[in-house]
Each structure stands twice: as C-alpha cells, then as structure tokens.
BAKOL-981298 format. One record per atom (N, C-alpha, C): residue in one letter; y, x, z. Coordinates in steps of 0.001 Angstrom, whole numbers, padded with zeros to 6 digits, always signed. Atoms other than C-alpha are relative to their C-alpha. Layout:
// residues N
AYXZ
...
// end
This chain:
// residues 276
X-000845+000430-001131
X-002341-027981-016489
X+001484+000621-000659
X-001506-000444+000295
X+000738-026730-018844
X+000028-000515-001353
X-000244+000236+001339
X+002464-027461-022161
X-000233+001236-000741
X+000424-001277+000410
X+000931-024879-024463
X+000926+000570-000724
X-000944-000646+000595
X+003775-024382-026693
X+001140+000662+000824
X-000861-000366-000831
X+006151-023934-023931
X-000598+001207+000669
X+000919-001055-000732
X+003468-021626-022272
X+000121+001369-000904
X+000336-001202+000620
X+003308-019312-025166
X+001423+000618-000251
X-001144-000534+000158
X+007155-018886-025351
X+000586+000479+001306
X-000883-000212-001034
X+008476-018488-021750
X-000912+001266+000530
X+000528-001032-000689
X+007905-015494-019599
X-001374-000287+000685
X+001172+000434-000585
X+004375-015230-018205
X-000501+001061+000828
X+000492-000875-001227
X+002718-013640-015180
X-001523-000314+000151
X+001407+000131-000405
X-001087-013038-014393
X+000062+000471+001349
X+000092-000400-001325
X-001834-013173-010865
X-001341-000289+000640
X+001283+000267-000536
X-005231-012688-009098
X+000237-000300+001523
X-000010+000186-001299
X-005860-013775-005741
X+000985-001130+000344
X-001334+000813-000036
X-003419-016700-006411
X-000140-001324+000908
X+000304+001442-000540
X-004985-019636-004204
X+000647+000095+001522
X-000509-000168-001373
X-003507-018164-000864
X+000597+001321+000268
X-000464-001111-000112
X-001757-015433+000752
X+001192+000522-000711
X-000937-000848+000885
X+000319-012863-001186
X-000010-000438-001303
X+000077+000444+001585
X-001040-014109-004577
X+000813-001298-000091
X-000643+001468-000168
X+000158-017745-003510
X+001524+000309+000063
X-001707-000123-000024
X+003710-016529-002657
X+000457+000866-001010
X-000644-000554+001318
X+004118-014367-005699
X+000039-001099-000963
X-000230+001045+001039
X+003187-017295-007721
X+001175-000859+000202
X-001277+001013-000308
X+005794-019542-006080
X+001284+000759-000201
X-001417-000752+000267
X+008544-016982-006342
X-000019+000342-001550
X-000182-000069+001439
X+007867-016342-009978
X+000101-001233-000872
X-000232+001429+000541
X+007697-019939-010867
X+001209-000392+000256
X-001372+000305-000256
X+010965-020455-009094
X+001028+000848-000986
X-000877-000739+000843
X+012099-017643-011523
X-000278-000158-001345
X+000412+000482+001494
X+010994-019387-014576
X-001065+000602-000767
X+001214-000481+000778
X+007755-017628-015236
X-001121-001144+000034
X+001229+000618-000018
X+004720-019452-016446
X-001030+000817+000504
X+001014-000768-000858
X+001660-018588-014387
X-001394-000107-000714
X+001608-000035+000100
X-002031-017737-015102
X-000271+000312+001412
X+000380-000116-001409
X-003386-018142-011544
X-001557+000128+000090
X+001273-000234-000077
X-006743-016607-010906
X-000637+000013+001542
X+000636-000232-001364
X-008964-016919-007738
X-001421-000545-000155
X+001402+000525+000092
X-012520-017712-006855
X-000049-001345+000853
X+000076+001138-000483
X-011488-020673-004636
X+000570-001035-000931
X-000403+001069+000934
X-011399-023420-007250
X+001022-001064+000509
X-000790+000999-000583
X-010191-026126-004942
X+001344+000472+000533
X-001356-000432-000609
X-007411-024075-003319
X+000889+000313-001129
X-000821-000345+000842
X-006378-022774-006585
X+000649-001266-000711
X-000718+001328+000706
X-005998-026375-008131
X+001038-000432+000881
X-001132+000529-001077
X-003939-027372-004940
X+001378+000693-000209
X-000999-000841+000181
X-001808-024448-005296
X+000811-000163-001330
X-000491-000007+001364
X-001096-024644-009010
X+000752-001509-000090
X-000431+001456+000181
X-000588-028538-008767
X+001588-000067+000864
X-001136-000084-000854
X+002229-027798-005867
X+001079+000717-000758
X-001148-000905+000669
X+003991-025103-007954
X+000374-000675-000931
X-000448+000801+001179
X+004065-027162-011020
X+000891-001316+000406
X-000762+001075-000337
X+005312-030155-009252
X+001425+000338+000686
X-001331-000414-000520
X+008223-028202-007483
X+000822+000930-000877
X-000749-001020+000821
X+009247-025751-010211
X+000107-000625-001562
X+000073+000483+001425
X+008104-027613-013416
X-000561+001104-000744
X+000446-001105+000658
X+006701-024200-014598
X-001376-000527-000548
X+001298+000128+000401
X+003702-024028-016702
X-001077+000652+000827
X+001083-000683-000795
X+000389-023116-014794
X-001301-000226-001063
X+001362-000089+000363
X-003050-022275-015898
X-000770+000543+001080
X+000907-000429-000946
X-005895-021991-013412
X-001345+000568-000515
X+001176-000531+000199
X-008929-019721-013875
X-000777+000263+001149
X+000870-000330-001043
X-011758-019852-011353
X-000814+001250-000358
X+000900-001123+000325
X-013336-016355-011365
X+000068+000854+001240
X+000191-000940-000973
X-014695-014189-008661
X-000014+001418-000487
X-000128-001242+000586
X-013361-010841-009469
X-000873+001300+000989
X+000702-000958-000788
X-015712-009244-007102
X-001595+000098-000530
X+001250-000037+000819
X-018573-009712-009637
X+000151+001089-001148
X+000146-000771+001108
X-019623-007334-012236
X+000588-000324-001308
X-000640+000351+001183
X-017621-007257-015426
X+000773-001254-000008
X-000727+000974-000164
X-015551-010006-014321
X+001468-000090-000677
X-001352-000110+000472
X-012179-008676-015352
X-000183+000011-001641
X+000236+000153+001388
X-013537-008348-018981
X-000022-001506-000500
X+000343+001407+000159
X-014599-011928-018962
X+001281-000759+000131
X-001244+000559-000230
X-011247-012951-017479
X+000946+000185-001190
X-000853-000308+001306
X-009380-011162-020339
X-000547-000467-001317
X+000531+000820+001239
X-011562-012918-022781
X+000732-001319-000298
X-000536+001376-000103
X-009895-016042-021686
X+001461-000013-000170
X-001522+000183+000131
X-006295-014983-021470
X+000550+000998-000892
X-000650-001096+000801
X-005866-012078-023909
X+000717-000305-001268
X-001016+000378+000856
X-004105-014006-026248
X+001507-000153+000409
X-001529+000056-000462
X-001047-014151-024096
X+000454+001339+000051
X-000793-001137-000314
X+001530-011423-023842
X+000549-000150+001431
X-000646+000179-001538
X+002015-011125-019953
X+001138+000922+000077
X-001134-000724-000564
X+005300-009817-018694
X-000230+000699+001319
X+000251-000767-001166
X+003927-009232-015397
X-001428-000182+000257
X+001296+000181-000676
X+000351-008541-013906
X+000120+000347+001539
X+000023-000307-001628
X-000164-008674-010087
X-001374-000309+000454
X+001242+000197-000660
X-003419-007724-008742
X-000079-000056+001365
X-000101+000314-001704
X-003366-009323-005333
X-001318-000223+000708
X+001288+000626-000668
X-006949-010502-004764
X-000598+001365+000748
X+000362-000922-000780
X-008383-008629-001931
X-000721-000526+001384
X+000277+000455-001397
X-010295-008751+001607
X-000650+001297+000584
X+000278-000917-000809
X-011385-006647+004367
X-001279-000332+000714
X+001328+000091-000766
X-014781-005816+006174
X+000009+000854+001010
X+000018-000705-001163
X-015057-004655+009796
X-001450+000243+000504
X+001324-000428-000619
X-017912-002584+011306
X-000315+001240-000430
X+000413-001076+000191
X-019924+000398+011361
X-000807-000002-001436
X+000607-000294+001456
X-020956+001627+007630
X-001638-000296+000064
X+001533+000019-000266
X-024782+001856+008827
X-000427-001549+000252
X+000369+001116-000367
X-024788-001601+009864
X+000705-001345-000870
X-000452+001132+000839
X-022581-003626+007425
X-000933-000301-001293
X+000638+000693+001013
X-023703-005763+004433
X+000343+000723-001125
X-000375-000612+001054
X-024048-003704+001365
X+000411-000974-001140
X-000342+000794+001213
X-023800-006740-000917
X+001640-000268+000120
X-001551+000220-000317
X-020189-007471+000816
X+000711+001069-000566
X-000585-001148+000448
X-019402-003846+000176
X+000104+000162-001367
X-000055-000065+001707
X-020297-003888-003606
X+001026-000899-000400
X-001289+000990+000532
X-018034-007051-003939
X+001097+000743+000132
X-001375-000514-000351
X-015226-005276-002270
X+000284+001027-001061
X-000193-001160+000685
X-015766-002205-004478
X+000319-000567-001474
X-000263+000817+000991
X-015978-004496-007558
X+001482-000375-000144
X-001339+000651-000122
X-012826-006208-006591
X+001185+001053-000032
X-001198-000755-000213
X-010532-003529-005349
X+000011+001264-001019
X-000005-001245+000945
X-011697-000687-007812
X-000332-000433-001344
X+000588-000033+001304
X-013762-001394-010844
X+000792-001322-000722
X-000512+000991+000694
X-012230-004780-011852
X+001592-000075-000066
X-001244-000300-000041
X-008815-004023-010755
X+000512+000968-000976
X-000260-000912+001104
X-008783-001027-012906
X-000384-000518-001444
X+000447+000476+001252
X-010382-002830-015871
X+001211-000768-000471
X-001122+000806+000397
X-007851-005464-015857
X+001285+000629-000303
X-001087-000554+000439
X-005026-003359-015708
X+000024+000838-001101
X-000086-000595+001273
X-006097-001287-018438
X-000040-000719-001238
X-000001+000911+001079
X-006790-004113-020691
X+001526-000752-000085
X-001419+000608-000069
X-003177-005437-019674
X+000826+000894-000486
X-000802-001029+000323
X-001374-002310-019885
X+000120+000468-001292
X-000023-000500+001308
X-002459-001303-023210
X+000667-001052-001070
X-000865+000982+000777
X-000806-004626-024619
X+001373+000254+000305
X-001146-000100-000419
X+002139-004109-022610
X+000666+001180-000655
X-000529-001234+000458
X+002610-000484-023941
X+000475-000218-001597
X-000154+000430+001527
X+002216-001755-027698
X+001462-001024+000081
X-001201+000954-000013
X+005124-004544-026878
X+001098+000839+000645
X-001004-000627-000573
X+007117-001947-024994
X+000895-000442+001093
X-000477+000431-001290
X+007572-003735-021866
X-000949-000679+000727
X+001071+000810-000926
X+005832-005343-018911
X+000106+000879+001438
X-000050-000856-001215
X+005509-004551-015138
X-001437-000571+000722
X+001438+000042-000817
X+002268-004249-012908
X+000383+000296+001296
X+000210+000016-001300
X+002058-004766-009405
X-001399+000034+000614
X+001560+000102-000407
X-001057-003565-007677
X+000287+000049+001658
X-000254+000147-001315
X-001485-004316-003858
X-001189+000904+000729
X+000635-000832-000838
X-002614-001588-001568
X+000122-000340+001406
X-000143+000256-001475
X-002081-001155+002176
X+000451+001355+000599
X-000294-001175-000744
X-000869+001262+004846
X-001415+000656+000249
X+001403-000599-000222
X-004637+001888+005300
X-000127+001208-000869
X+000262-001028+001010
X-004365+003916+001989
X+000397+001548+000508
X-000640-001237-000496
X-002627+006847+003874
X-000997+000638+000885
X+000881-000700-001049
X-005624+007969+006142
X-001534-000840-000031
X+001332+000431-000040
X-009402+007439+006528
X-000174-000987+001100
X+000028+001045-001128
X-010443+004363+008620
X-001454-000235+000377
X+001327+000285-000694
X-013645+004472+010868
X+000006-001572+000248
X+000291+001403-000202
X-015225+001114+010989
X+000644-000954-000817
X-000376+000632+001286
X-013347-000126+007887
X+000060+000912-001313
X-000270-001112+000911
X-014048+002877+005790
X+000043-000384-001519
X-000143+000261+001322
X-014714+001297+002556
X+001349-000654-000501
X-001310+000613+000242
X-011563-000892+002801
X+000818+001202-000067
X-001117-000975-000137
X-009392+002131+003598
X-000102+000865-001332
X+000132-000954+001335
X-010997+004247+000828
X+000384-000831-001225
X-000456+000824+001071
X-010604+001399-001771
X+001499-000200-000288
X-001187+000221-000042
X-007239+000944-000875
X+000934+001269-000254
X-000610-001202+000422
X-006412+004586-001179
X-000199+000221-001517
X+000257-000087+001416
X-007894+004555-004590
X+001058-000809-000768
X-000911+000939+000600
X-005504+001500-005543
X+001279+000979+000101
X-001221-000681-000281
X-002574+003655-004170
X+000078+001166-001182
X-000101-001231+000739
X-003281+006964-006078
X-000186-000477-001486
X+000156+000338+001514
X-004465+005142-009339
X+001296-000489-000396
X-001243+000884+000410
X-001223+003059-009320
X+001120+001026-000215
X-000961-001011-000195
X+000947+006081-008596
X-000048+001133-001381
X+000164-000735+001173
X-000617+008170-011466
X+000257-000648-001305
X-000261+000784+001391
X-000512+005349-014075
X+001506-000339-000147
X-001302+000127+000313
X+003024+004950-013270
X+000735+001105-000433
X-000409-001281+000384
X+003765+008484-014035
X-000309-000111-001589
X+000381-000188+001323
X+001691+008230-017253
X+000787-000845-000872
X-000732+000964+000846
X+003763+005245-018551
X+001278+000138-000160
X-001677-000381+000185
X+007191+006636-018196
X+000461-000045-001447
X-000557+000107+001165
X+009162+006068-021098
X-000492-001061-001127
X+000405+000981+000840
X+007087+003228-022601
X+000655-001498+000261
X-000451+001411-000106
X+009013+000318-021302
X-000888-000723+001243
X+001107+000422-000957
X+006088-000362-018826
X+000253+000614+001430
X+000190-000694-001415
X+006134+000160-014883
X-000946-000633+000718
X+001070+000332-000842
X+003695+000181-012422
X+000509+000157+001531
X-000482-000001-001447
X+004408-000497-008586
X-001122-000282+000650
X+000975+000384-000815
X+002110-000146-005801
X+000575-000501+001270
X-000384+000672-001379
X+002649-002399-002532
X-000742+000738+001056
X+000783-000609-001163
X+001677-000633+000660
X+000669-000743+001274
X-000547+000878-000987
X+002277-003348+003360
X-000781+000306+001259
X+000685-000105-001267
X+001322-003301+007078
X-000604-001192+000237
X+000353+001296-000294
X-000039-006157+008882
X+000858-000977+000050
X-000976+001125+000145
X+001606-009523+008162
X-000916-001171+000337
X+000840+001305-000073
X+000730-013128+008581
X-000280-000534-001352
X+000573+000512+001021
X-001473-014299+006065
X-001504-000180+000067
X+001535+000016-000220
X-005073-015261+005320
X-000904+001186+000126
X+000855-001333-000449
X-006136-011704+005290
X-000032+000340+001474
X+000138-000227-001583
X-005117-011194+008869
X-000813-000823+000772
X+000857+000823-000592
X-006934-014271+009821
X-001365+000333-000239
X+001347-000556+000503
X-009943-012940+008029
X-000432+001125+000795
X+000375-001238-000855
X-009874-009659+009836
X-000022-000510+001487
X+000016+000428-001336
X-009280-011503+013064
X-001375-000750+000335
X+001175+000560-000140
X-012647-013075+012599
X-001055+000798+000492
X+000700-001190-000463
X-014305-009663+012942
X+000245+000452+001266
X-000333-000448-001259
X-012307-008700+015901
X-000227-000943+001250
X-000042+001054-001124
X-012510-012030+017942
X+001443+000011+000732
X-001371-000075-000903
X-008806-011436+018902
X+001248-000626-000975
X-000662+000680+000941
X-007087-013919+016605
X+001574-000242+000678
X-001296+000199-000804
X-004382-014796+019382
X+000950+001208+000138
X-000727-001242-000264
X-003423-011300+020099
X+000411+000637-001321
X-000602-000492+001260
X-003002-010467+016425
X+001157-000830-000357
X-001124+000673+000305
X-000692-013375+015973
X+001243+000426+000791
X-001081-000464-000786
X+001535-012035+018671
X+000692+001136-000468
X-000633-001321+000431
X+002020-008640+017218
X+000458-000110-001529
X-000298+000250+001470
X+002267-009734+013547
X+001383-000841-000187
X-001459+000815+000169
X+006084-010797+012856
X+000282-000080-001536
X-000437+000127+001469
X+006487-010084+009123
X-000732-001080-000784
X+000551+001212+000443
X+005854-013156+007201
X-000430+000483-001483
X+000484-000189+001125
X+004020-013241+003848
X+001189-000011-001045
X-001227+000188+001094
X+007243-014504+001954
X+000743+001271+000062
X-000794-001210-000142
X+009116-011487+003370
X-000520+001173-000855
X+000679-001103+000620
X+006540-008990+002004
X-000033-000371-001419
X-000020+000211+001461
X+006344-010729-001411
X+001412+000125-000557
X-001177-000089+000543
X+009979-010952-001918
X+000407+001613+000051
X-000194-001475-000187
X+010285-007125-000800
X-000790+000665-001396
X+001113-000470+000953
X+007315-006464-003294
X+000685-000126-001432
X-000611+000286+001364
X+008970-008195-006367
X+001289+000612-000319
X-001302-000776+000218
X+012358-006749-005910
X-000091+001485-000140
X+000282-001370+000288
X+010929-003277-005722
X-000683+000143-001358
X+000950+000021+001335
X+008600-004109-008975
X+001139-000313-001200
X-000968+000285+001129
X+011782-005498-010955
X+000803+001331+000004
X-000841-001238+000104
X+013653-002271-010005
X-000788+001313-000408
X+000743-001140+000586
X+010755-000298-011323
X-000507+001139+001028
X+000452-000882-001094
X+009932+001440-008029
X-001374+000314-000197
X+001403-000360+000027
X+006654+003299-008025
X-000850-000475+001236
X+000626+000404-001374
X+005814+002398-004254
X+000857-000727+000796
X-000757+000841-000816
X+007006-000266-002025
X-000707-000163+001334
X+000622-000019-001320
X+006534+000011+001705
X+001023-001026+000910
X-001012+000912-000651
X+008188-003068+003504
X+000045+000261+001489
X-000256-000150-001390
X+009854-002478+006837
X+000103+001446+000285
X-000205-001484-000555
X+011133+000750+008510
X-001119+000575+000783
X+001180-000413-000927
X+008284+000995+011163
X-001123+000301-000967
X+001055-000429+001095
X+005790+000978+008141
X+000300+001226-000534
X-000400-001242+000604
X+007652+003510+006468
X-000273+001230+000898
X+000425-000991-000751
X+007200+005700+009546
X-001346+000144+000234
X+001428-000204-000147
X+003544+005000+010004
X-000482+000490-001242
X+000559-000539+001330
X+003044+005897+006346
X+000085+001560+000000
X-000297-001526-000272
X+004642+009405+007258
X-000899+000610+000781
X+000640-000555-001342
X+002634+009918+010380
X-001173+000879-000422
X+001372-000876+000165
X-000770+011134+008944
X+000572+001464-000730
X-000338-001222+000689
X+001241+013930+006895
X+000226+001046+001149
X-000521-000872-001175
X+002518+015404+010283
X-000973+000159+001219
X+000943-000103-001144
X-000404+014734+012661
X-001266+000448-000523
X+001332-000509+000481
X-003714+016548+012573
X-000985-001008-000336
X+001023+000967+000243
X-006404+014699+010696
X-001000-000350+001067
X+001035+000473-001158
X-008907+014782+013668
X+000864-000798+000696
X-000695+000940-000907
X-006304+013317+015686
X+000172-001557-000389
X-000120+001355+000598
X-005519+010377+013412
X-001426-000582-000277
X+001390+000589+000100
X-009460+009760+012831
X-000235-000423+001411
X+000248+000399-001496
X-009844+009870+016744
X+000633-001240+000332
X-000857+001192-000385
X-007000+007332+017279
X-000523-001193-000578
X+000552+001143+000881
X-008176+005099+014576
X-001305-000595+000469
X+001349+000401-000412
X-011879+005129+015814
X+000284-000764+001265
X-000124+000612-001279
X-010649+004288+019308
X+000693-001461-000066
X-000560+001191+000223
X-008431+001444+018259
X-001100-001024-000524
X+000979+000941+000562
X-011275-000066+016049
X-000993-000219+000994
X+001053+000057-001015
X-013820+000469+018741
X+000492-001130+001133
X-000627+000836-000771
X-011594-001425+021127
X-000024-001361-000550
X+000001+001096+000866
X-011396-004298+018676
X-001546-000371+000051
X+001350+000200+000091
X-015015-004182+018239
X-000639-000589+001581
X+000223+000450-001247
X-015506-004526+022243
X+000392-001507+000213
X-000582+001236-000155
X-013231-007533+022113
X-000978-000972-000622
X+000753+001010+000845
X-015384-009133+019378
X-001231-000343+000867
X+001125+000438-000710
X-018511-008841+021524
X+000252-000766+001224
X-000217+000847-001199
X-016969-010114+024620
X+000281-001450-000353
X-000320+001376+000589
X-015622-013075+022622
X-001116-000716-000688
X+001142+000723+001087
X-018859-013767+020765
X-000743-000877+001044
X+000723+000981-000938
X-020788-016884+022221
X-001259+000500+000211
// end
C-alpha cells in the first residue's frame, strides 16, 4: 500500500494498535505531518480500512501488518518484517483492560495482556531503540495510564502492567539522555475511545461512562505528540488528571486501595444488575 522508494526516504513511524482508538489517531496526525506509516494491529479488516482512509486523505505511504502482539515472541516476528526501516518514531499504543476478581478472571486473557503490555512492548522498544541510538535520533512514545500510580483491585493486572510501562519508560528516558533519542510515556485518564467502550462491557454502564468522559481521543493524541516532540519524559493530559496523579503520594495507601475497591465493586454490582 505504498510507494517503496518514497517510503524508504521519508520520515517513518511505527505504530501498534493502529486500527482504532489512540493508535489510529496517532496515525492520522502523523500522516498529516508527512510521516509514512507502518501500522500494526490484530484487527486486519479494521487496519486495512484505517490505512486506506489515511492514504486517501493524506497521500502518505502506509504499510499494514496484521499481528497480535499479545502472542509470545510477536515483537521479534514483527521486527523481522520491518527491521530494514529506520524509524523516526515508535508508538506502542496497543492495549486492553480486564475487569474482575483475580481469582475469577481468565488466565489466558491475562497472559495475553502481559505479553502485550510488558514482554512485547519491552522487546519491540529494545529492538527499535538500539537502531535509533546508532543513528543518533528517534522518538519513542509508550502508552501507560493514570492507573500506573496506584494498585487497582478488580483490575490488578491491568494497573500493574501500566505501572510497568510507566517506570520502564521513565528509566529508559534517563538512560538515553545525550544519544539524540527521547522516550516519553503518556499517562491519560479516561477518555472517549474504543478502550472505554471495552471497559464498559465489563461494567454494564456504558451510558454513564459516556456522560462523565469529556476528553476526546484527538485531544489526548495531540497533547501526547506535542509532548513527545518536545522530548518530555511524561505527559498527563488535563489539569484534573495531573491532580489525580498526585493524590496517591499524599493519601494513605490503604485509603486509596479501599476507595478504588469500593468504586470497582459498585461497577461490578451495576454489571450484575444490567446482565440479562
């Protein structure tokens, strides 16, 4: 789906989770800024539609790779297909959430989440950052969450994996200082995207979530890209989210855990009431 000669010359970005949500919005914004794209997602049909739409509207080069980064060693396989390119930007945007008590949730889904959020994100970052350092230039953006700032009962693996992304990214950002490479971690709150819709399926409260979520995916993506281009280590969109990020530092840990547990249990009750 691209002119090979042009694709090898122009600025290039590798984006995971590119078929929808933040990944798709990052793809649109970078294409508008004259980046050629390698778009990765497990949703092949959605990925093809997204790439064609972007190519038609921007004229940018696009290459689609259907890959489930929740599978073992998927990052190495992906890099085997795209390692010939010199990427200016890597955005690790693929992710999902799972709601429920750890003793009751499906381990296969949780294992997929850990492969996606931890192992393959780390491996792909390592493979790309090594080439960026050799070139002396490059930008990496990893997507974490406000969930990274505290433990999360009833979503404990999601919260823990987002904390991993947060601290891994900040440590790597420090390590690459002076190399010409920057690493930025995005820590957004809840916003309107397919991820919020997915979470609503577990809670049975989609309509209520729509009322409280006011930030759009485009606003979050623009804020993230602006921070990445400035070389910021972390980006937290919105003043209220910045306050929420600080709260766990000043409140007792047990209080935070209890409050989150009550919130999650109330959602669980709504789910049971709403279930047929």
